[in-house]
N, CA, C and O atoms as CSV, one atom per row, in Angstrom:
chain,resi,resn,atom,element,x,y,z
A,1,GLU,N,N,104.219,-219.433,-13.144
A,1,GLU,CA,C,103.294,-220.551,-12.987
A,1,GLU,C,C,104.012,-221.877,-13.239
A,1,GLU,O,O,103.798,-222.849,-12.515
A,2,LEU,N,N,104.858,-221.915,-14.259
A,2,LEU,CA,C,105.608,-223.133,-14.564
A,2,LEU,C,C,106.534,-223.505,-13.414
A,2,LEU,O,O,106.699,-224.688,-13.114
A,3,GLU,N,N,107.136,-222.521,-12.770
A,3,GLU,CA,C,108.048,-222.798,-11.655
A,3,GLU,C,C,107.353,-223.550,-10.524
A,3,GLU,O,O,107.994,-224.317,-9.807
A,4,ARG,N,N,106.066,-223.340,-10.362
A,4,ARG,CA,C,105.318,-224.010,-9.291
A,4,ARG,C,C,105.131,-225.504,-9.549
A,4,ARG,O,O,104.651,-226.222,-8.673
A,5,THR,N,N,105.506,-225.985,-10.745
A,5,THR,CA,C,105.389,-227.410,-11.036
A,5,THR,C,C,106.650,-228.174,-10.639
A,5,THR,O,O,106.689,-229.399,-10.750
A,6,TYR,N,N,107.681,-227.462,-10.177
A,6,TYR,CA,C,108.920,-228.094,-9.715
A,6,TYR,C,C,108.862,-228.250,-8.204
A,6,TYR,O,O,108.410,-227.344,-7.504
A,7,VAL,N,N,109.321,-229.404,-7.689
A,7,VAL,CA,C,109.210,-229.670,-6.253
A,7,VAL,C,C,110.426,-230.396,-5.714
A,7,VAL,O,O,111.376,-230.693,-6.438
A,8,GLY,N,N,110.365,-230.672,-4.416
A,8,GLY,CA,C,111.397,-231.446,-3.741
A,8,GLY,C,C,111.047,-232.926,-3.732
A,8,GLY,O,O,110.419,-233.440,-4.657
A,9,ALA,N,N,111.466,-233.595,-2.671
A,9,ALA,CA,C,111.320,-235.045,-2.604
A,9,ALA,C,C,110.039,-235.511,-1.916
A,9,ALA,O,O,109.726,-236.700,-1.971
A,10,GLY,N,N,109.294,-234.623,-1.275
A,10,GLY,CA,C,108.106,-235.024,-0.529
A,10,GLY,C,C,106.990,-235.534,-1.425
A,10,GLY,O,O,106.734,-234.977,-2.493
A,11,ILE,N,N,106.325,-236.601,-0.981
A,11,ILE,CA,C,105.246,-237.205,-1.767
A,11,ILE,C,C,104.114,-236.209,-1.997
A,11,ILE,O,O,103.658,-236.041,-3.128
A,12,GLU,N,N,103.659,-235.552,-0.940
A,12,GLU,CA,C,102.558,-234.598,-1.092
A,12,GLU,C,C,102.953,-233.430,-1.983
A,12,GLU,O,O,102.143,-232.950,-2.777
A,13,GLU,N,N,104.191,-232.972,-1.857
A,13,GLU,CA,C,104.689,-231.911,-2.743
A,13,GLU,C,C,104.593,-232.342,-4.201
A,13,GLU,O,O,104.205,-231.562,-5.071
A,14,ASN,N,N,104.949,-233.586,-4.451
A,14,ASN,CA,C,104.913,-234.102,-5.819
A,14,ASN,C,C,103.490,-234.201,-6.345
A,14,ASN,O,O,103.232,-233.868,-7.502
A,15,TRP,N,N,102.562,-234.657,-5.506
A,15,TRP,CA,C,101.160,-234.719,-5.935
A,15,TRP,C,C,100.641,-233.327,-6.260
A,15,TRP,O,O,100.001,-233.128,-7.292
A,16,GLU,N,N,100.914,-232.363,-5.384
A,16,GLU,CA,C,100.446,-230.997,-5.625
A,16,GLU,C,C,101.056,-230.445,-6.911
A,16,GLU,O,O,100.372,-229.774,-7.683
A,17,ALA,N,N,102.328,-230.721,-7.142
A,17,ALA,CA,C,102.986,-230.265,-8.371
A,17,ALA,C,C,102.359,-230.920,-9.599
A,17,ALA,O,O,102.182,-230.269,-10.628
A,18,LEU,N,N,102.022,-232.201,-9.495
A,18,LEU,CA,C,101.379,-232.889,-10.616
A,18,LEU,C,C,100.049,-232.223,-10.958
A,18,LEU,O,O,99.759,-231.977,-12.129
A,19,PHE,N,N,99.242,-231.929,-9.939
A,19,PHE,CA,C,97.946,-231.304,-10.204
A,19,PHE,C,C,98.099,-229.866,-10.709
A,19,PHE,O,O,97.272,-229.402,-11.494
A,20,ARG,N,N,99.133,-229.163,-10.276
A,20,ARG,CA,C,99.405,-227.835,-10.842
A,20,ARG,C,C,99.818,-227.964,-12.309
A,20,ARG,O,O,99.446,-227.135,-13.139
A,21,THR,N,N,100.590,-229.007,-12.622
A,21,THR,CA,C,101.001,-229.252,-14.005
A,21,THR,C,C,99.792,-229.569,-14.875
A,21,THR,O,O,99.679,-229.068,-15.993
A,22,ILE,N,N,98.891,-230.399,-14.362
A,22,ILE,CA,C,97.665,-230.727,-15.097
A,22,ILE,C,C,96.855,-229.460,-15.363
A,22,ILE,O,O,96.360,-229.258,-16.472
A,23,ALA,N,N,96.722,-228.610,-14.349
A,23,ALA,CA,C,95.955,-227.368,-14.509
A,23,ALA,C,C,96.614,-226.444,-15.535
A,23,ALA,O,O,95.926,-225.837,-16.356
A,24,LEU,N,N,97.938,-226.338,-15.490
A,24,LEU,CA,C,98.661,-225.510,-16.456
A,24,LEU,C,C,98.479,-226.060,-17.865
A,24,LEU,O,O,98.208,-225.305,-18.798
A,25,PHE,N,N,98.627,-227.370,-18.022
A,25,PHE,CA,C,98.439,-227.997,-19.331
A,25,PHE,C,C,97.025,-227.735,-19.842
A,25,PHE,O,O,96.833,-227.392,-21.008
A,26,ARG,N,N,96.034,-227.899,-18.957
A,26,ARG,CA,C,94.632,-227.690,-19.337
A,26,ARG,C,C,94.430,-226.269,-19.885
A,26,ARG,O,O,93.797,-226.075,-20.922
A,27,ARG,N,N,94.975,-225.292,-19.173
A,27,ARG,CA,C,94.800,-223.902,-19.584
A,27,ARG,C,C,95.485,-223.629,-20.923
A,27,ARG,O,O,94.883,-223.048,-21.827
A,28,VAL,N,N,96.743,-224.051,-21.045
A,28,VAL,CA,C,97.497,-223.797,-22.277
A,28,VAL,C,C,96.898,-224.577,-23.448
A,28,VAL,O,O,96.724,-224.028,-24.536
A,29,ALA,N,N,96.585,-225.848,-23.230
A,29,ALA,CA,C,96.033,-226.671,-24.311
A,29,ALA,C,C,94.671,-226.157,-24.763
A,29,ALA,O,O,94.353,-226.209,-25.951
A,30,SER,N,N,93.867,-225.663,-23.829
A,30,SER,CA,C,92.562,-225.091,-24.195
A,30,SER,C,C,92.746,-223.860,-25.075
A,30,SER,O,O,92.045,-223.693,-26.073
A,31,ASP,N,N,93.694,-222.996,-24.702
A,31,ASP,CA,C,93.974,-221.793,-25.499
A,31,ASP,C,C,94.480,-222.160,-26.895
A,31,ASP,O,O,94.033,-221.595,-27.893
A,32,VAL,N,N,95.406,-223.102,-26.956
A,32,VAL,CA,C,95.960,-223.520,-28.250
A,32,VAL,C,C,94.861,-224.130,-29.118
A,32,VAL,O,O,94.748,-223.807,-30.301
A,33,ALA,N,N,94.058,-225.005,-28.532
A,33,ALA,CA,C,92.968,-225.632,-29.286
A,33,ALA,C,C,92.023,-224.574,-29.849
A,33,ALA,O,O,91.647,-224.624,-31.020
A,34,ARG,N,N,91.647,-223.620,-29.007
A,34,ARG,CA,C,90.730,-222.560,-29.444
A,34,ARG,C,C,91.344,-221.753,-30.597
A,34,ARG,O,O,90.665,-221.476,-31.586
A,35,HIS,N,N,92.613,-221.379,-30.476
A,35,HIS,CA,C,93.263,-220.580,-31.525
A,35,HIS,C,C,93.417,-221.348,-32.836
A,35,HIS,O,O,93.432,-220.751,-33.913
A,36,LEU,N,N,93.531,-222.673,-32.744
A,36,LEU,CA,C,93.695,-223.484,-33.954
A,36,LEU,C,C,92.378,-224.038,-34.483
A,36,LEU,O,O,92.353,-224.741,-35.494
A,37,GLY,N,N,91.279,-223.716,-33.791
A,37,GLY,CA,C,89.970,-224.169,-34.261
A,37,GLY,C,C,89.604,-225.583,-33.851
A,37,GLY,O,O,88.736,-226.201,-34.467
A,38,TYR,N,N,90.252,-226.101,-32.823
A,38,TYR,CA,C,89.940,-227.442,-32.329
A,38,TYR,C,C,89.104,-227.349,-31.055
A,38,TYR,O,O,89.040,-226.303,-30.409
A,39,THR,N,N,88.476,-228.451,-30.714
A,39,THR,CA,C,87.712,-228.539,-29.474
A,39,THR,C,C,88.568,-229.248,-28.440
A,39,THR,O,O,89.052,-230.353,-28.685
A,40,TYR,N,N,88.758,-228.623,-27.293
A,40,TYR,CA,C,89.522,-229.260,-26.215
A,40,TYR,C,C,88.669,-230.375,-25.615
A,40,TYR,O,O,87.479,-230.166,-25.378
A,41,PRO,N,N,89.245,-231.559,-25.362
A,41,PRO,CA,C,88.478,-232.699,-24.837
A,41,PRO,C,C,88.236,-232.589,-23.321
A,41,PRO,O,O,88.876,-233.281,-22.529
A,42,HIS,N,N,87.310,-231.718,-22.939
A,42,HIS,CA,C,87.050,-231.460,-21.522
A,42,HIS,C,C,86.615,-232.715,-20.764
A,42,HIS,O,O,87.017,-232.912,-19.618
A,43,GLU,N,N,85.801,-233.561,-21.389
A,43,GLU,CA,C,85.337,-234.773,-20.706
A,43,GLU,C,C,86.503,-235.726,-20.462
A,43,GLU,O,O,86.602,-236.304,-19.379
A,44,LEU,N,N,87.372,-235.902,-21.428
A,44,LEU,CA,C,88.554,-236.745,-21.245
A,44,LEU,C,C,89.451,-236.162,-20.162
A,44,LEU,O,O,89.968,-236.900,-19.323
A,45,ASP,N,N,89.636,-234.866,-20.172
A,45,ASP,CA,C,90.422,-234.178,-19.146
A,45,ASP,C,C,89.847,-234.474,-17.762
A,45,ASP,O,O,90.587,-234.801,-16.834
A,46,ARG,N,N,88.528,-234.358,-17.627
A,46,ARG,CA,C,87.877,-234.609,-16.343
A,46,ARG,C,C,88.095,-236.049,-15.892
A,46,ARG,O,O,88.387,-236.299,-14.722
A,47,ARG,N,N,87.952,-237.004,-16.829
A,47,ARG,CA,C,88.119,-238.421,-16.480
A,47,ARG,C,C,89.555,-238.728,-16.062
A,47,ARG,O,O,89.777,-239.456,-15.095
A,48,VAL,N,N,90.516,-238.184,-16.775
A,48,VAL,CA,C,91.926,-238.409,-16.433
A,48,VAL,C,C,92.248,-237.790,-15.074
A,48,VAL,O,O,92.948,-238.398,-14.265
A,49,THR,N,N,91.741,-236.590,-14.824
A,49,THR,CA,C,91.976,-235.932,-13.537
A,49,THR,C,C,91.340,-236.720,-12.404
A,49,THR,O,O,91.954,-236.891,-11.350
A,50,THR,N,N,90.118,-237.204,-12.605
A,50,THR,CA,C,89.442,-238.022,-11.591
A,50,THR,C,C,90.235,-239.292,-11.315
A,50,THR,O,O,90.414,-239.675,-10.159
A,51,TYR,N,N,90.710,-239.946,-12.368
A,51,TYR,CA,C,91.505,-241.165,-12.209
A,51,TYR,C,C,92.789,-240.876,-11.430
A,51,TYR,O,O,93.177,-241.650,-10.554
A,52,THR,N,N,93.440,-239.769,-11.749
A,52,THR,CA,C,94.668,-239.392,-11.049
A,52,THR,C,C,94.385,-239.126,-9.574
A,52,THR,O,O,95.181,-239.501,-8.712
A,53,GLU,N,N,93.265,-238.486,-9.280
A,53,GLU,CA,C,92.875,-238.256,-7.880
A,53,GLU,C,C,92.624,-239.577,-7.158
A,53,GLU,O,O,92.956,-239.714,-5.980
A,54,GLN,N,N,92.036,-240.558,-7.864
A,54,GLN,CA,C,91.814,-241.879,-7.265
A,54,GLN,C,C,93.139,-242.568,-6.955
A,54,GLN,O,O,93.290,-243.186,-5.901
A,55,ILE,N,N,94.091,-242.462,-7.865
A,55,ILE,CA,C,95.415,-243.043,-7.619
A,55,ILE,C,C,96.035,-242.394,-6.386
A,55,ILE,O,O,96.607,-243.075,-5.535
A,56,ARG,N,N,95.918,-241.080,-6.300
A,56,ARG,CA,C,96.483,-240.357,-5.152
A,56,ARG,C,C,95.890,-240.857,-3.835
A,56,ARG,O,O,96.603,-240.950,-2.836
A,57,SER,N,N,94.614,-241.175,-3.820
A,57,SER,CA,C,93.956,-241.582,-2.578
A,57,SER,C,C,94.118,-243.069,-2.271
A,57,SER,O,O,93.681,-243.526,-1.215
A,58,THR,N,N,94.736,-243.833,-3.175
A,58,THR,CA,C,94.981,-245.251,-2.940
A,58,THR,C,C,96.132,-245.406,-1.950
A,58,THR,O,O,97.197,-244.819,-2.142
A,59,PRO,N,N,95.924,-246.200,-0.883
A,59,PRO,CA,C,97.014,-246.387,0.093
A,59,PRO,C,C,98.254,-246.983,-0.573
A,59,PRO,O,O,98.157,-247.849,-1.442
A,60,ARG,N,N,99.402,-246.506,-0.151
A,60,ARG,CA,C,100.663,-247.031,-0.659
A,60,ARG,C,C,101.002,-248.338,0.059
A,60,ARG,O,O,100.450,-248.628,1.120
A,61,ALA,N,N,101.893,-249.108,-0.513
A,61,ALA,CA,C,102.325,-250.370,0.087
A,61,ALA,C,C,102.808,-250.119,1.510
A,61,ALA,O,O,103.591,-249.202,1.757
A,62,GLY,N,N,102.337,-250.936,2.437
A,62,GLY,CA,C,102.749,-250.813,3.825
A,62,GLY,C,C,101.953,-249.796,4.616
A,62,GLY,O,O,102.170,-249.637,5.817
A,63,GLU,N,N,101.037,-249.107,3.962
A,63,GLU,CA,C,100.228,-248.092,4.627
A,63,GLU,C,C,98.924,-248.730,5.098
A,63,GLU,O,O,98.321,-249.525,4.376
A,64,ARG,N,N,98.494,-248.387,6.292
A,64,ARG,CA,C,97.250,-248.935,6.825
A,64,ARG,C,C,96.061,-248.214,6.224
A,64,ARG,O,O,96.085,-247.000,6.018
A,65,GLN,N,N,95.010,-248.991,5.943
A,65,GLN,CA,C,93.763,-248.407,5.477
A,65,GLN,C,C,92.898,-248.054,6.674
A,65,GLN,O,O,92.994,-248.702,7.717
A,66,PRO,N,N,92.055,-247.037,6.541
A,66,PRO,CA,C,91.137,-246.694,7.632
A,66,PRO,C,C,90.201,-247.854,7.943
A,66,PRO,O,O,89.931,-248.684,7.075
A,67,GLU,N,N,89.707,-247.917,9.172
A,67,GLU,CA,C,88.768,-248.962,9.584
A,67,GLU,C,C,87.582,-249.015,8.628
A,67,GLU,O,O,87.084,-247.983,8.179
A,68,GLY,N,N,87.134,-250.244,8.320
A,68,GLY,CA,C,85.961,-250.419,7.479
A,68,GLY,C,C,86.248,-250.450,5.991
A,68,GLY,O,O,85.321,-250.614,5.198
A,69,HIS,N,N,87.504,-250.297,5.582
A,69,HIS,CA,C,87.863,-250.363,4.164
A,69,HIS,C,C,88.565,-251.680,3.896
A,69,HIS,O,O,89.407,-252.123,4.678
A,70,ALA,N,N,88.208,-252.299,2.784
A,70,ALA,CA,C,88.821,-253.587,2.430
A,70,ALA,C,C,90.132,-253.380,1.720
A,70,ALA,O,O,90.791,-254.350,1.346
């Protein structure tokens, strides 16, 4: 599973690897928290993941936006 977080130079490959890394961290951190008697911050995790998805969907410099978007 960890090997799937390593990628080449492609932008989309890197985004997919980042989200696989987030998912792996979520799973491991949840297990560790549970074993140590802590509560995993699921709401914070959701907000950070949503924010990261928003960054991913933001057009890069020099990229055209679809019609109707400011």
